[in-house]
Backbone bond lengths (Angstrom), bond angles and torsions (degrees), N, CA, C in turn:
res aa  C-N    CA-C-N  psi(-1)  N-CA   C-N-CA  omega(-1)  CA-C   N-CA-C  phi
1 M - - - 1.462 - - 1.520 108.79 -
2 E 1.304 116.57 128.95 1.453 122.51 178.46 1.528 109.21 -110.69
3 C 1.314 115.96 126.76 1.460 121.19 -178.08 1.525 109.73 -117.98
4 E 1.310 115.88 146.23 1.457 122.57 -179.18 1.522 109.05 -132.43
5 E 1.312 116.82 132.99 1.456 122.20 -179.43 1.525 109.59 -111.33
6 K 1.334 115.61 133.57 1.454 122.19 175.37 1.518 109.07 -123.05
7 S 1.324 115.57 177.36 1.463 119.07 -177.00 1.519 112.31 -65.46
8 T 1.329 117.08 -32.07 1.464 120.09 -175.95 1.521 113.54 -111.10
9 Q 1.332 119.24 -16.10 1.450 120.30 -178.17 1.519 110.65 -157.86
10 S 1.319 114.51 163.39 1.464 122.04 176.46 1.517 108.11 -129.12
11 S 1.308 116.57 150.34 1.462 120.87 -179.18 1.520 109.40 -144.33
12 C 1.338 114.06 152.51 1.460 121.03 177.28 1.534 109.09 -130.59
13 K 1.299 116.17 142.62 1.450 121.97 -177.45 1.521 109.95 -128.35
14 I 1.337 114.61 129.95 1.464 120.87 175.12 1.517 107.13 -102.77
15 S 1.297 117.13 112.12 1.467 121.00 -173.11 1.521 111.85 -69.77
16 R 1.314 117.95 -47.73 1.466 121.22 -179.00 1.520 108.07 -126.39
17 L 1.317 115.05 122.19 1.460 120.27 -177.27 1.523 110.81 -93.72
18 Y 1.329 113.59 143.88 1.457 121.45 174.69 1.529 108.16 -131.41
19 S 1.290 115.60 165.67 1.468 119.36 179.70 1.522 111.51 -57.88
20 S 1.304 116.43 -29.81 1.464 120.09 179.98 1.529 112.53 -69.12
21 D 1.339 117.32 -14.51 1.469 120.59 178.13 1.524 112.58 -82.72
22 S 1.305 117.84 -4.76 1.463 120.79 178.23 1.521 109.39 -65.40
23 G 1.329 114.94 143.85 1.460 118.79 178.58 1.520 111.84 156.70
24 E 1.318 114.75 -167.73 1.469 122.22 -178.24 1.529 108.99 -100.98
25 Y 1.321 115.85 130.59 1.463 121.62 -177.85 1.534 109.36 -122.79
26 W 1.332 115.30 144.98 1.458 121.58 173.27 1.530 108.19 -158.58
27 C 1.300 116.13 172.25 1.458 120.46 178.26 1.525 109.48 -129.69
28 E 1.336 114.70 155.95 1.461 120.97 179.96 1.520 109.70 -132.26
29 S 1.323 115.37 147.56 1.464 120.64 176.46 1.528 109.68 -87.96
30 D 1.308 115.64 171.65 1.471 119.84 179.40 1.518 111.63 -63.19
31 S 1.347 116.20 -27.03 1.468 119.83 -179.12 1.526 112.38 -85.51
32 G 1.333 117.58 -0.06 1.454 120.91 177.67 1.512 114.71 96.13
33 E 1.338 119.02 1.46 1.462 121.02 177.31 1.525 109.77 -70.81
34 R 1.328 115.41 136.73 1.470 120.21 -173.77 1.523 109.93 -118.06
35 S 1.324 115.27 140.52 1.464 120.82 177.99 1.523 109.52 -82.46
36 E 1.340 115.43 174.53 1.451 119.82 172.58 1.529 109.21 -68.95
37 S 1.302 115.51 145.50 1.461 119.95 -178.20 1.522 110.76 -82.77
38 V 1.331 115.78 153.00 1.462 123.87 -179.86 1.520 108.40 -127.31
39 N 1.331 115.28 128.81 1.459 119.95 176.40 1.522 109.42 -93.78
40 I 1.321 116.05 121.78 1.465 122.24 179.13 1.529 108.50 -114.20
41 T 1.321 114.55 125.73 1.460 120.08 179.73 1.526 109.04 -117.75
42 V 1.295 115.86 124.59 1.465 121.90 179.01 1.531 107.80 -104.61
43 I 1.326 115.45 122.70 1.460 120.04 -177.39 1.522 109.56 -118.13
44 D 1.315 113.97 160.90 1.459 120.10 178.98 1.527 110.91 -107.62
45 G 1.351 117.00 4.90 1.453 119.75 -177.03 1.516 111.63 -89.71
46 G 1.344 114.98 -174.63 1.451 120.12 -176.21 1.519 113.67 -104.58
47 V 1.357 119.03 4.95 1.463 122.45 -178.68 1.527 108.71 -130.55
48 I 1.310 115.60 133.85 1.463 120.68 176.37 1.530 108.96 -133.51
49 L 1.324 115.34 157.09 1.465 121.84 175.61 1.523 108.53 -105.87
50 E 1.326 115.37 119.59 1.462 120.09 177.49 1.536 108.52 -84.71
51 S 1.322 116.68 117.41 1.459 122.21 -176.50 1.526 109.31 -142.05
52 P 1.334 117.96 164.54 1.469 119.84 179.63 1.522 111.57 -61.32
53 V 1.317 114.53 138.45 1.464 119.67 179.35 1.521 110.31 -81.66
54 L 1.329 117.03 -42.77 1.457 122.09 -178.67 1.526 110.36 -94.43
55 P 1.325 117.83 160.87 1.474 120.15 176.60 1.530 111.48 -57.17
56 V 1.309 115.94 144.30 1.461 122.80 -177.99 1.526 109.01 -95.19
57 T 1.323 116.71 136.61 1.461 120.69 178.78 1.518 109.93 -72.39
58 E 1.305 116.38 134.46 1.459 121.53 -179.60 1.524 110.84 -56.95
59 G 1.337 115.45 134.48 1.458 120.88 -178.69 1.516 113.96 99.23
60 H 1.338 117.86 -14.86 1.461 121.13 178.93 1.538 110.06 -86.99
61 D 1.329 115.03 165.73 1.460 121.01 177.23 1.529 110.19 -94.06
62 V 1.312 115.42 148.50 1.465 122.09 179.69 1.527 108.23 -129.75
63 T 1.330 115.93 133.24 1.469 121.12 177.45 1.527 109.27 -116.35
64 L 1.315 115.83 129.03 1.463 122.84 176.93 1.524 108.06 -109.80
65 R 1.330 116.03 132.22 1.466 121.27 -179.49 1.522 110.10 -124.15
66 C 1.296 115.21 142.25 1.460 120.90 176.53 1.529 108.21 -99.66
67 L 1.324 117.02 120.51 1.465 122.88 -177.94 1.532 109.44 -114.45
68 Y 1.316 114.58 151.94 1.456 118.34 179.25 1.534 109.36 -138.89
69 K 1.318 114.68 164.26 1.462 121.93 -179.66 1.532 109.09 -113.69
70 N 1.320 114.72 138.07 1.460 120.38 -178.25 1.525 110.47 -61.86
71 D 1.331 115.55 134.82 1.468 119.32 -178.30 1.516 112.40 -66.39
72 T 1.314 118.01 -28.17 1.467 120.59 -176.64 1.527 112.57 -77.87
73 C 1.335 115.78 -12.47 1.466 119.28 -179.73 1.520 108.95 -84.97
74 R 1.322 115.91 135.74 1.454 120.39 -174.16 1.534 113.10 -96.68
75 A 1.309 117.43 -42.60 1.473 119.47 -175.48 1.520 109.76 -149.57
76 N 1.379 114.42 150.97 1.470 122.07 178.13 1.527 112.11 51.79
77 C 1.294 116.06 42.70 1.465 120.63 -179.12 1.525 109.32 -95.71
78 P 1.328 117.75 132.03 1.470 119.95 177.86 1.514 111.19 -74.15
79 F 1.333 115.45 149.93 1.462 120.38 174.33 1.522 108.58 -83.64
80 K 1.299 116.86 149.12 1.463 121.13 178.95 1.514 109.10 -133.60
81 E 1.344 114.29 160.73 1.457 120.12 -176.95 1.527 110.07 -73.02
82 A 1.317 113.92 144.40 1.468 119.60 -179.13 1.519 109.60 -79.45
83 T 1.342 114.85 72.57 1.462 119.34 -176.52 1.526 112.42 -72.42
84 N 1.307 115.71 -30.24 1.464 118.91 -178.22 1.520 111.93 -111.64
85 L 1.324 115.23 14.58 1.454 120.28 178.77 1.522 109.31 -127.22
86 A 1.302 116.74 153.13 1.465 122.45 178.87 1.515 109.23 -100.05
87 A 1.312 114.69 135.54 1.465 120.19 -178.98 1.521 109.92 -121.45
88 D 1.311 115.65 150.56 1.462 122.36 174.63 1.522 108.60 -108.75
89 F 1.332 115.92 137.23 1.459 121.22 -177.36 1.526 109.86 -113.16
90 Y 1.331 114.44 141.63 1.460 121.66 -177.83 1.533 109.48 -128.81
91 K 1.325 113.49 147.42 1.468 120.56 171.49 1.523 108.03 -129.50
92 D 1.329 114.92 121.35 1.468 120.50 -178.76 1.540 110.56 51.05
93 D 1.349 114.69 43.97 1.464 123.50 177.27 1.531 113.30 70.23
94 A 1.322 118.37 9.42 1.465 121.01 177.35 1.522 108.86 -108.36
95 L 1.334 116.81 133.41 1.463 121.24 -179.26 1.532 109.58 -70.26
96 I 1.340 116.47 127.20 1.469 120.32 -179.37 1.527 111.75 -114.66
97 Q 1.329 119.14 -29.57 1.466 122.59 177.98 1.519 108.37 -147.71
98 T 1.307 115.96 147.18 1.455 120.41 179.42 1.523 110.63 -135.81
99 N 1.326 115.53 148.20 1.471 123.44 177.45 1.530 112.42 56.48
100 V 1.316 115.87 45.76 1.461 121.06 177.18 1.528 108.69 -130.98
101 M 1.329 115.30 163.04 1.465 119.90 179.35 1.521 111.76 -91.85
102 E 1.345 116.77 -28.01 1.453 120.90 179.79 1.523 109.24 -154.03
103 V 1.319 115.05 162.51 1.463 121.98 179.32 1.523 107.98 -127.55
104 T 1.334 116.90 129.90 1.462 122.23 177.59 1.522 109.04 -114.20
105 I 1.300 115.20 123.31 1.469 121.71 176.46 1.523 106.95 -99.58
106 T 1.320 116.64 114.85 1.461 120.85 -177.74 1.527 110.09 -89.82
107 A 1.339 114.24 140.21 1.473 121.34 176.56 1.527 110.78 48.60
108 V 1.322 116.11 65.38 1.463 120.53 -176.54 1.531 110.73 -62.16
109 N 1.326 115.11 152.54 1.457 121.87 173.39 1.519 108.28 -141.67
110 R 1.316 116.04 -174.34 1.466 119.92 -174.82 1.525 112.65 -60.71
111 S 1.316 116.88 -29.52 1.473 119.02 -178.59 1.527 112.19 -69.21
112 D 1.334 117.80 -15.28 1.465 121.05 179.58 1.528 112.42 -86.40
113 E 1.307 117.67 -5.74 1.463 119.64 177.36 1.531 109.73 -67.28
114 G 1.337 114.74 145.59 1.450 119.14 178.00 1.518 111.94 157.86
115 L 1.321 115.69 -170.44 1.461 122.74 -179.86 1.530 109.20 -103.45
116 Y 1.320 115.19 124.97 1.467 121.36 -177.76 1.530 109.56 -114.51
117 R 1.333 115.48 150.43 1.461 121.95 174.46 1.518 108.51 -153.21
118 C 1.325 116.38 164.36 1.464 120.89 178.43 1.524 109.87 -133.85
119 H 1.299 115.63 160.38 1.470 121.79 -178.11 1.521 108.91 -138.92
120 I 1.324 115.90 132.63 1.466 122.27 176.53 1.519 107.49 -118.07
121 S 1.303 114.89 125.64 1.464 119.59 -178.53 1.526 110.19 -58.59
122 N 1.326 115.95 136.82 1.466 124.97 178.51 1.540 112.27 64.41
123 R 1.354 116.87 7.90 1.475 119.69 177.32 1.525 111.37 -118.14
124 G 1.287 114.87 -36.59 1.454 117.22 -179.77 1.525 111.59 127.30
125 E 1.302 114.55 -170.68 1.464 121.81 -175.97 1.520 109.80 -128.81
126 S 1.315 115.45 144.01 1.470 119.91 179.11 1.517 109.95 -80.86
127 S 1.305 115.01 166.04 1.457 119.83 171.51 1.526 108.94 -79.92
128 E 1.302 118.15 165.89 1.457 122.04 -178.41 1.531 111.11 -75.59
129 S 1.330 114.87 139.81 1.461 121.57 176.47 1.522 108.24 -124.03
130 G 1.301 115.58 132.46 1.466 119.79 -177.97 1.522 112.19 -86.69
131 V 1.325 115.86 139.99 1.466 122.86 174.35 1.523 107.59 -114.81
132 T 1.306 115.62 124.05 1.465 122.11 -179.09 1.514 109.50 -117.31
133 V 1.325 116.46 138.98 1.465 122.77 -179.08 1.523 108.61 -114.09
134 R 1.310 115.65 133.73 1.463 120.31 177.76 1.523 110.14 -116.61
135 D 1.324 115.90 159.23 1.462 121.46 -178.19 1.522 110.64 -67.10
136 P 1.341 117.06 147.57 1.470 119.34 176.89 1.512 110.10 -68.65
137 P 1.318 117.41 153.62 1.474 119.90 179.40 1.518 110.88 -64.17
138 R 1.315 115.33 143.43 1.458 120.06 178.75 1.518 110.09 -74.26
139 P 1.337 117.29 140.62 1.476 118.63 177.75 1.513 111.09 -65.60
140 S 1.307 115.84 139.49 1.454 120.60 179.62 1.511 109.70 -70.23
141 P 1.343 117.50 142.15 1.468 119.98 -180.00 1.517 111.10 -64.05
142 G 1.312 115.27 142.23 1.459 120.52 179.07 1.512 111.66 -72.38
143 P 1.322 117.21 169.15 1.468 120.39 -179.86 1.517 110.84 -65.17
144 A 1.313 115.34 143.16 1.457 120.95 179.48 1.525 110.26 -64.92
145 H 1.335 115.25 140.07 1.464 119.37 -179.77 1.518 109.89 -71.74
146 A 1.301 116.35 129.55 1.461 120.93 178.13 1.517 109.89 -73.44
147 P 1.338 118.00 145.13 1.463 120.04 178.56 1.515 111.15 -60.70
148 R 1.331 114.58 147.02 1.451 119.33 -179.61 1.522 110.63 -65.84
149 T 1.282 114.94 140.50 1.456 120.79 178.18 1.517 108.93 -122.14
150 S 1.310 116.37 162.90 1.450 120.88 179.04 1.522 109.93 -66.03
151 L 1.323 115.79 158.20 1.459 119.77 -179.29 1.513 111.69 -63.30
152 L 1.321 116.52 -30.65 1.456 120.85 179.59 1.516 109.47 -112.46
153 P 1.312 118.86 138.25 1.459 120.89 178.20 1.523 110.50 -68.76
154 P 1.362 118.23 162.85 1.468 122.04 -178.90 1.514 114.30 -50.94
155 P 1.346 120.94 -42.75 1.474 118.80 178.48 1.517 112.93 -58.74
156 A 1.351 118.07 -35.04 1.463 120.07 179.57 1.519 110.73 -67.88
157 W 1.362 116.36 -41.41 1.463 119.13 177.89 1.522 110.18 -62.77
158 A 1.313 117.34 -40.24 1.469 119.97 179.89 1.528 110.43 -63.32
159 G 1.338 116.72 -40.98 1.460 119.86 178.80 1.514 111.94 -63.56
160 I 1.351 116.06 -40.00 1.464 119.37 178.93 1.526 110.75 -65.36
161 S 1.354 116.61 -41.12 1.467 119.76 179.43 1.512 111.14 -61.21
162 I 1.339 117.12 -43.59 1.470 120.46 179.08 1.519 110.41 -64.00
163 L 1.323 117.17 -39.30 1.456 120.52 179.89 1.527 111.07 -64.43
164 V 1.344 116.82 -40.58 1.467 120.14 177.95 1.524 111.10 -62.35
165 V 1.354 116.74 -42.67 1.473 120.42 179.66 1.522 110.41 -62.56
166 V 1.343 116.11 -44.38 1.469 119.64 -178.68 1.523 110.63 -63.22
167 L 1.347 116.61 -44.34 1.457 119.49 178.77 1.524 111.76 -62.30
168 T 1.337 116.22 -39.07 1.473 119.60 178.14 1.518 111.23 -61.36
169 V 1.346 116.47 -44.27 1.467 120.29 179.91 1.523 110.59 -64.10
170 V 1.354 116.99 -43.59 1.469 119.88 -178.34 1.519 110.78 -64.00
171 V 1.338 116.85 -46.30 1.462 119.88 -179.81 1.519 111.22 -63.11
172 G 1.358 116.79 -41.80 1.462 119.94 178.40 1.513 111.77 -61.77
173 T 1.327 117.10 -41.51 1.473 121.10 179.43 1.519 111.02 -63.45
174 L 1.339 116.02 -43.44 1.459 119.42 179.42 1.515 111.20 -62.91
175 L 1.331 118.09 -41.53 1.468 120.74 178.64 1.515 111.72 -65.77
176 W 1.344 116.61 -38.74 1.477 119.95 -179.60 1.523 110.21 -66.13
177 R 1.352 115.16 -41.96 1.457 118.80 179.09 1.522 111.32 -66.19
178 K 1.329 117.52 -31.24 1.454 120.85 -179.08 1.521 111.36 -68.50
179 H 1.337 116.48 -38.44 1.465 120.52 -175.96 1.522 113.02 -95.51
180 K 1.319 119.40 -0.26 1.471 121.26 179.83 1.529 109.26 -74.12
181 V 1.406 117.57 135.44 1.462 123.62 -178.55 1.512 108.65 -103.86
182 E 1.317 116.58 117.17 1.465 122.64 177.74 1.524 109.20 -94.42
183 P 1.382 116.72 156.29 1.465 119.79 176.84 1.525 109.97 -58.01
184 G 1.314 116.24 133.85 1.463 121.37 -178.74 1.490 113.94 91.11
185 D 1.367 116.32 -10.15 1.455 118.49 179.98 1.523 111.66 -73.93
186 V 1.395 116.40 -22.57 1.464 120.71 -177.30 1.530 108.97 -113.49
187 T 1.297 118.61 126.37 1.468 123.96 178.17 1.519 108.68 -114.05
188 V 1.348 115.53 125.37 1.467 121.15 -178.91 1.513 108.33 -105.40
189 E 1.315 115.24 118.78 1.450 121.19 177.51 1.513 109.93 -87.85
190 P 1.388 115.94 152.64 1.479 118.37 177.11 1.513 110.67 -57.19
191 G 1.275 115.68 132.24 1.466 121.29 179.90 1.489 114.00 94.68
192 D 1.369 116.21 -7.94 1.467 118.24 179.99 1.505 111.44 -74.72
193 I 1.367 116.25 -26.19 1.463 119.80 -177.68 1.514 108.30 -117.15
194 T 1.261 119.19 126.24 1.457 124.69 176.70 1.510 109.16 -113.10
195 V 1.343 116.54 124.80 1.460 121.51 -178.10 1.506 108.62 -109.76
196 E 1.278 118.06 120.04 1.453 123.30 177.16 1.517 109.14 -92.22
197 P 1.319 114.75 152.34 1.476 117.80 177.15 1.516 110.54 -56.89
198 G 1.309 114.68 131.97 1.472 120.00 179.80 1.487 114.25 93.53
199 D 1.346 117.29 -8.95 1.469 119.18 -179.76 1.508 111.15 -75.32
200 I 1.383 117.90 -26.87 1.457 120.31 -177.48 1.506 108.95 -118.37
201 T 1.301 115.92 128.88 1.467 122.12 176.24 1.501 107.91 -112.86
202 V 1.320 116.09 124.87 1.463 120.86 -177.25 1.502 108.73 -102.65
203 E 1.319 117.37 122.24 1.449 123.09 178.26 1.524 109.02 -83.19
204 P 1.283 117.10 151.61 1.488 119.66 178.08 1.506 109.94 -58.64
205 G 1.304 116.47 140.67 1.459 122.58 176.86 1.488 113.89 88.45
206 L 1.322 117.58 -5.11 1.453 119.87 179.73 1.500 110.13 -92.44
207 D 1.269 118.28 155.75 1.465 123.92 177.46 1.499 107.57 -70.08
208 K 1.383 117.51 123.03 1.449 122.40 -174.18 1.518 112.06 -92.15
209 R 1.370 117.48 3.95 1.431 117.39 -179.48 1.526 110.65 -79.24
210 I 1.344 109.77 144.30 1.472 115.52 177.71 1.513 108.24 -114.58
């Protein structure tokens, strides 16, 4: 196994695979954080089941394909889809589909977890591949609602208050000026005032003229 470290990621490459390389693989950071594990199975047969390597999020679709290797190829031969062959698919040793090239599981849930395999007549059977389903991510909480505020900001309320005070003073001044009596504003005609005996009391030292 050859591994290479870079500033942002690290990778490992297995040049030649053997059955002994089958197993569970994962990586860890220097701080101890661990990635999700991956099960890798190395087979010596001519049929494999193509399935998701990582856990599938609940609600997503999953497609399983049965691939085979040409019998005439001796080494380093790629697997190809059984486009002209019929395959049977099994889950936990129970037949789920027959005479198809692939199986699609729509909106997976926990009940779809299990071990899957496929079989092609006169070609062989794949090893079992596990399908794991994980919970969907939780929605992030929305922004907190800001407390209600008045329609007008405090400076606007202050301006309105000052305007009301000014208007009150102006109106009061105008009313006072309207009702104020200046000398000469009132003219008394003879006979307008009638004085009865006892209505006027004259104190000593006051001018007694009327």
